[in-house]
C-alpha positions, 0 to 999 in steps of 0.5 A, a space after each residue: 208653378 207659383 211663387 212662395 208666400 212671403 212674410 217679412 220680419 225685422 227686429 233691430 238690425 236683423 231682417 228675415 224674409 220667410 218664403 213658404 213654398 206651398 207646392 212642389 215646383 214653386 219658384 223664387 225667381 233669380 235675384 242677387 244681393 250686394 251682400 252675403 246672406 244666410 238662407 235657413 231651410 226650416 222644413 222641406 226640400 229645396 233646390 238652389 241654382 247658382 251659375 247653372 249649378 244646382 244643389 239640393 238641401 233637406 231641412 234643417 239646413 243653413 245655406 250660404 248665399 254669396 253676394 252678387 250671385 244670381 240664385 234661384 230657389 225651387 221647392 222639391 217638397 210641398 210646404 217647404 219653408 225657408 228664411 233669408 236672414 241678413 243685417 239691415 244696412 241702415 241702422 237708423 231704420 225703425 224696427 218693423 214687427 208683424 204682430 203675430 211675431 210678438 209672444 205673450 209676455 213681451 211688451 210691444 210698447 218696448 218696440 217701435 212697431 209698424 204692423 205689416 199687412 
């Protein structure tokens, strides 16, 4: 078992955290947030455990995660990809973009850009 490969993207007030679970059994260990958020299961199959209760989801699927709930994500298929999506709480933060997110035709000069490594 391993943890997923993480990639973060932010635009305006929206935060997205991509989790790429390469193998069956990869785990995003239990954590909680002070806000409700959405996990978008884009591909594969994922088991989410909250309060010792597990639910399996097959992509494509949107999953609601309640604030203050410790949740564990475990891949049930190789190459499972899920995104945690929520609003940023500090609206005065500059946008953060990964250069690979910018499509041809978009002018990166229109954004305040910080490249993530």
